[in-house]
Each structure stands twice: as structure tokens, then as C-alpha cells.
N, C-alpha and C positions, 0 to 999 in steps of 0.2 A: 446642689447636693448637700452642702454644709447647712443650708436652711432646713432641709428635710430632716437631717440628722439632729439638728438642734431642737426642732419641734418634737420629734420622737423622744429625744432625751428628756425634755421637760415632762412629757406625758408619762414616760417610764419612771422618772424620778418621783413623781407624785404617786403613781400606782404601786411602786415597790416600797415606798416609805410609809404610806398610810393605808391605802385600800387593801392591797394584797397581804400585807403583814397582818392587818386586822382580821382578814378572812381566815388565814392560816392559824392564827392564834385561837380564833373561835372554834374551829374544827378540832384542833389539838386538845384544848381544854375540855370541850364538850365530850369528846370520846374518852378522854382520860377518866372522867367521872362516870360516864355512861357505862364503861366497861370495867369499872372499879380498878383502874390502874393496872390493866392487863400486862402492860410492858414491864412491870415489876413483879406482880403476883405470879406470873407464869414464865418468868425468865428461865428458870431451871428446865421447865418443860420444852422451851424453845431450843435450848442447847441440845436436848435429847433428840429432837426430831431432825436436827440438821444432818445427822449421820444416816438418815434413812435413804435407802437406794430405790431406784425406780422399777423394781421388780421385773427386770429383764426387758422393759420397753425401750428399745434402742433409739426411738425417735423422740423420747421425752428426756427432759433434764431432771437430774436429781434435785432434792431440796438444797443440797450444798452448792451445786452448780448454779442454780437460780440465785442463791445468795451471793455468790461471787460476781455474777454479772451485774446484779443491782448495786453491790458494793463498788464495783468497777466504775459505775456511772456516778454514784454518790461521792466516791473518793477520787476526785480528780485534782487538777492543778489548783482549783479553788480552795481545797483543803490545805494547800501549802501557801501559795501566793495570796489567796483570799483571806486566810486567817492572819497572815502577817500584815496585810493592809488594815484589817479590822483592829488589830492591836495597835498599829502605828497611828491610826486616826482616832479611834475611840478610847485608847488607853487599855491598861490591863483589865479594868473592870468589865470590858466587853466579853472577856472569857467567861465570867460568871453567868451573864445573861444568855450566852451561847449554850451553856450547860442546861439552864432552866428550860429553854425552848426545845432543845434536843430531847430532854426528858419527856416533855408533853408530846412532842412529835411522834414518839414511838407508838402512841395509841392510834393516831390517824393513819400511820403507816400500816398498822395491823388491820384497820378497818378496810382501807382501799385494796389491800392485797388479798384479804379474805374474800371480798366481793369479786375480785378479778378471777379467783379460783372457782367460785360458785358459778359464774356466768361465762366461763371459757368455752372455746370451740375447738374442734379437731378437724384439720384440713388435709390429713393424709401425711403431712410432713412433721406433725407434732401439734402441740397445743398452742393456741393463740388466744389472747384475751387482754383485758385492760379496761379503762374507763369507757372507751368508745363502745365496747361490747356490753357493759352493764348499763350504760345510758340507754342503749337500744333495747336490750332484753328486759331489764327490770323496770325502767321508766317509760318504755315504749316511745322513745324519742330518737328514731334512726337519723333524722336530719342533724340533731345536735351531736349525735355520735360521730357523724361524718365531719362536722365542724371541728370537734375535738381531734380527730385523726389527722386532718389536714394541718391544723396548727402545730400539733406535736411533730409531725414529719418535718415541717419547715424549721421549727425551733431547734430540734435535736440533730437531724441528719445534715442540715446545711448551716444554720447559724452557730450552734454550740460546737459542732465538730470543726468548723472553720476556726473558731476561737481557740479550741484546744490545740489544734495544729499550729496556729500562729504562736501561742504562748510557749509550746514545747520547742519550737524552732528558736524563739527568742532567748530561751534559757542558755543557749550555747554562746550568746554574745559575750558572756563573762570571760571566755577563753580567747577572744579575739583581741589583738593588740590595741585596736581602737574600737570599742563596742559600738560607737555611733556609726561606724562604717560597715558593721556586720550585715545589715539588711541589704547592702549593695553588693555583697560578695557572692561567689558561686556556691558557698556552703548552704545558703538557704535553699537553692535548687536541689542540691544533693540530698539534704535532709528531707525536703519535700517529696522527692522521688522515692526515697526509701520508705517513708511513712505511707505514701500512696500505694506502694508495692505490697507492703505488709497488709494494708487495709483491703486491697483487692483480693488477696489470697483468702482472707477471713470472710469478707462480705460475700464472695461468690461461693464459699464453702457451705457445708451443711450447718444448721443451727446448733447441733450438739457439739460441733468442733469449737465454736465460740465458747460454749460452756466448759469444755475440757481445757482450753487454753487459759481461760480466766481462773479456773479452779486451781491452777498451778501458780500463775504469775501473781494474782492478787494477794493470796495469803502470805506468800513469801515476802513480797515488798511491804505489805502492811505490818507484818511481824518485825521485819528488820527495822522499819522506820520507828515503830513504837519502842522496840528494844533500844535503839540509839537514844531516843528521848529519855528513856528510863536511865540509861547509862549517864547521860548528861545531868540528869537530876541527881544521881548518886555523886557525881563529880562536884556538884554544887549544893550538896545537902545542907551545908551551913547557911546557904542563902534561901533555902526553900521556905522557912517560916516568913521571911520578909516578903518574898514573892507572893505567897498566899495571902498575907495581910494586905499587900498592895492591891491584889485582885478584888478582895472583898471591900476594902475601903473605897476604892475607885468605883466599884459597882453601885455604892450608895452615897456617892458624892453629889448630894442634891443641888448644891450650889452650881456645880459644873453642868449637871443635867438640865436644870432650868435655865441656865445661862445660854446654853447652845444645845437644845434638845436634839436637833437633827444630827449633830456630830457627836452626841453623847455616847457613853458606853452602853447605855440601855438600848437605844434604837439600833446601833450598829451590831451589838451582840445578839439581839433578837433576830435581826435580819440574817446574820451569818449562821445562827443556829438553825433557822428555818431553811435557808437556801443551800447550806452545805449538806444537809441531810435529805433534802427534797421531799420530806414527809408531807403528804397531803397534796402534792402537786400533780399527781397522776402519772408520773413517769415510771417509777419502780413496779407498779402493778402490771405493766406490760410484760415484764419478765417473770413476775410472780405467777402469772397464769400459765406459764410454760412448763412448770414443774409437775411431775407425776406424784401424786400423794393421795392418801385415802380419805383425807378430810381437809376442807378449805382452811380451817383454823391453823393447821400445821404450817402452811406457807405464810399465814398472817404473822405467826410467832417468829418465823425465820426472818421475815422482813423487818420486824421490830428490832431484832438483833442487828440487822445491817445498819440501822440508824445508830445504834450503840457503837458499832465499829467505826462508823464515819466520824462520830464525835471524839472517839479516842485518837484518830489521826489528827483532827483539828486541835485537840488538847496538846498532842505531841509537838505540833508546830508552834503553838503558843508558848510552851515551856522552853523550847529551843531558842526562841527569840528573846523571851523575858530574862533568861539567864545570861544573855550575851552582852558584850560591850558595844556591839554594832547597834543595838537598840537605842543606845544613848547618842548615837551619831546621827544628827538631823539629815545629812545628805544621803546616807545609806538607808535610813529609816523610811524615807519617802519612796523607795524603789521596790517594795514588796518582795518579789522573788530573790533579787540580789541580797536583800536583808537576811533571808534564810540561808543563802549560800555563804555569805560572810560570817554568819553566826556559826555555821558548821565548820568553817575554815578556822575559827578560833579554837574550837574544841579538838578537832582531829586533823588540822592542817589541810593540805590539798586533797587528801583522801576524803575528808568530810564534804568538801565542796563537790568533788566528783560524785559522791554518793547522792547528794541532793539532785544533781543533774540527771543521774541515772533514774532516781525515783520519779522525777518529773516526767521523763520520757516514758517510763513504764506505766505510771498512772495516767498519762495522757493517752497512750495507745489503748489501754484497757477501757478508758472512758470513751474513746472513739468507737470501740467495739460495743460497749453497753448502749451508747446513744443510737448506734445503728440498729441494734436489736430492738429497741423501743420503736423506732420508725418502721422497721420491717413488719412488726406485728400490726401496725396501723395501715400499712399498704395492703396487707392481707385482709384487713377489715373492709377496705374500699373496693378491692378487686382481686381476683385470682389470676389475672392475665399475666402470662409469663413474659410478654413483651414489655408491659409496664414495669414489672419487677427488674428486667434486664436494664431498662433505661434508668430506673431509680438507682440500681447498683453502680452503673457507670457514673452517674451524676454525683453520687455519694463519694466515690473514690476521687473524682475530679475535685470535689470541694475540699478534701483533705490536702491535696496539692496546692490548690489556689489559696486556701487559708494560710498555708505555711509561708506564702510569699508576700502577703500584704495585710495591712490593717484595714479590715472590712467593717468600718464603723456602721455603715448603713445596714448591712446584713445582720450585725449583732443587735442593733437597736430594734430592727424588725423582729428578730428572734425573741427578744425580751417581751415585745408587745404580744407576739403570738403565744408565748408561755403564760402571760397574764390571762389570756382568753381561756386556754386549756385548763389552767388551775382553777379559774372561776367555775367552769363547767363541772370539774371534778369535785370541788368542795360542795357545791349545791347537790350533786348526785349522792355523795356519801352521807350527807346530812339527811336527805330524804329517805335513804335506805338503811338508816340506823337500826330499825326494827329487825331487818334481816340479819345484820351483823350480830345483834344481841342474841337472837334465838339460835343462831349457828354456834356461837361461843358456848351458850348454855348446854347445847346438845353435846358438844365436845367434852366439856367438863363432866357432864353426867356419865358419859361412857367411860371416861378415865377413872371415875370413882368406882365404877363397876369392874375395874380391872381389865377392860377391853382395849384393843387397839382401835381407836375411833374410826368408824366408816360413815360417810355422809349419805343420808337418805333424804333427798329434798322433798319427796312426796310426803313423808312422815311429818315434815315441818311445814308443809303447805307452800313450798317455794317452787315457782314455775319457771319455764324456759331455761332449764339446766340440762340440755341434751347430753353433755359428756357424762354426767352422773347417772342419768336415767338409762343410758345404753351400756353402762359398765366400762367405758373407756378411760375413766378418770385416771 
């Protein structure tokens, strides 16, 4: 088992450091220029469409609910523990490169989510769509669509949900008299059962319940977390120039970069910017397709904003850490999540540490929900069997409990490997379909200039296999 984990670790290390990072950078930069930096030029329009409602269609999500589900998955424990790790290993300069890649990533997020809306389907319970659907419908590659669906289901419903559950449970170790003994205590079972119970209620409920829950929890937690980071910044305002100078100086410390490229601020910051926002990976489009909207571009703009929200959470974590004395402590610095907890303890005492723990739990639970929603859409792509769906739901709930109890290195390495496959398929697909994205965006802009509320007409644009738009269900 250790040998297999080691081999997969080597493969994933190469894949996520060189190959996948390069592919995601290519797509993000390509679409930024191809769409004339739509993530900035139409930012105001994006905020406008977020408030649109689904016109009385009870089985569909609103644009705002779709946003919160995608943010729930983008904004997980990785935006807290992951950013703390990035800063601890790569230094403060990693924050700058994270900003750069998140900026470009907004364009690829726009492209994949717009495509998901164009080629979505309606199954009677709501809209379903994502890369598997546009790979099949637009590229006429149903087999590759199935490969994408299978790899996403395994990666998100089983691998990453197990990881989220384990990390959430581990966050309570800081309250145990001897943290090393926490995993052997009954508390892991209790926390695991509670998490699995909540998951069961949501997984077996209707899809719009997930949207409604996330539409309340995600905004509240995100706003509170960002507000606390702003408060900490104000408390340390005199140190802000020095911290910003440190970020930019370390970002361009070429001696350190070339001395240890793999552990440099550049590569770590780029990786965190890409993976924290998930832009281009093919995950968020699965929920972007579920929204009821009059034009695909609207959901593309909404999902570009979700990338912005994700990077704001990441920046909040970075500042919380960089202003703290805990960051200067090598022992605490190496522990990621405890680093954030100790930093908040400095600012607000035990209340600060409690808040981080609560934030971790909320972000983890909403990520579990978001990841499940992604997998659910792809189960629907593969089959409409109620028995298969029942078995999947039971297994997904079981994985939440199992993940809370043990460190599943093999499952997580396999999940990383699966995600590399699905990301590769998605990037290739959206690059081949760039013409569709461009003409759809031009159509939206043209209608807005005429003072209209844009309505998508695929026949007018020569786009085929878009049954939801052709039969008026959109």
C-alpha cells in the first residue's frame, strides 16, 4: 500500500507541478486575451445578473444559488489551511502569484460555465450539465464525456469529500488536552456521525434545498471571515506597508526562485491560485448549468465572480497569517491549520480560535455539499436509474463518515490522479470550443447595447444540440 501511495505521489507531484499547471495557465491566459479580459470589463454586469431570479421555475436554481454552491466548493478548507501552507512554504511572495493566476483564471471560469449553460439538459428534476455534456454534444465524444463523468465522481464524491471530512474533524484536535491522542478518542466518531447525518439529509433531499442552504451559509461565513481579516488589517495598519512590500519583494526574489524553483513563491503561488479557485478544472460548470437564466453568458459572468470571492477568502487567510507572531514560530508555522488558529488567538483570544474552527466546519460542510452536487450531475449524465442514484447517495454519505475517521492517503492520491484526467479533458474541450464562447459573448453584448434583457437564440448563432434553449425550458 505504501509503495502504491508513493508511486501515485510521484506521478501527481510531476503532474500538478508541471503538466497541469502549464495547461491551466495556457487556458486562462488564452481566454483572457480571446475574450478581451471579460472578467474585468464585464464585472459590473456580473454583479447585476447575480440578483436575477428563476422566474417561478421551482426546480431550477437562481443565479445567486448557483453562485453559492460553486463558491461553497471553491471556498473550502484549502482556502484556509492551503493558503497558510503556501505562505509557510513559499513565503509571502506566493500571495502575489496567487493573485495573478486567480485574475487570469476568471476568464477560463467564464468560458467553461458559459459552455455548460449552452449545452445543459433538463431531466424533470431540474437542469443538469457540465463538461461531460458539452464534450458529448459539442464535440460529439460521448465516450470521453463518460470518462470525465466517472473521474469527477470518484475525485469529488469520494476522494475530496473524504479529505474535507478528515480535515474538518482534525481541526478539533486543538481543543484536546493531548492533540496527538485526538484521533484515538470517541470525538472523531461523534463528529463523523454528525457530519454524515447532515450530509444524508442534504444528499437525499431535492437539489434546490442544497441551493437554499448554501445561499444562506456561504455568504454569511464568507462575509464574516473577510470582515475579520479587514479588522485585523486595521488593527495592524502600521504594519501593512511592510507586509505589502514583503509580498512584492519576495514575489520577485529571483535568487530564491532559481535557487529552489519547486519550493519558490512563484510555483507555489501559481498552484494555489489555480487550485483554490478551480478555474478551468471542469468542476464549477456542473453547478453553473443548473441555474435558470435567459442567456448562458449571465452564468459565465456569475462564475467569474465566484473566482473573485474565492481569492478574497485566500487573501484574508494570507493577511491573518502574515500579520501574526505565530508566522515567525517555526513549529507553529509548519502546521497549516493550527497556524491560522494560533494567529486568530493572538488577535481575538479564544474567541478568534473558536471562530476559525466554526469557519472550517461551515466551509467543510458546504464544500461537501458542493462536491456532491458536482458528482450528482455526472451520475445523471451516466444513468437515470433510481437504484444507481440510491446506491451512490448511500456511498457518498458513508465516505463522509469514513473520511472523518482516518487518513486515506491512497484514496486522496487516486482522487488527485482522477482530477488530472478530468481537468485535461475539460481544458482540451474548452480550447476547441472557443469560437462558440466568443460568438455567444458577442451576442450578449450586442443585445445589452440595444437595451434588451439578453435572450439566447442558438439557431440564430448556428449553435446545435442545445435542446433546453430550443424548447424554451432554459
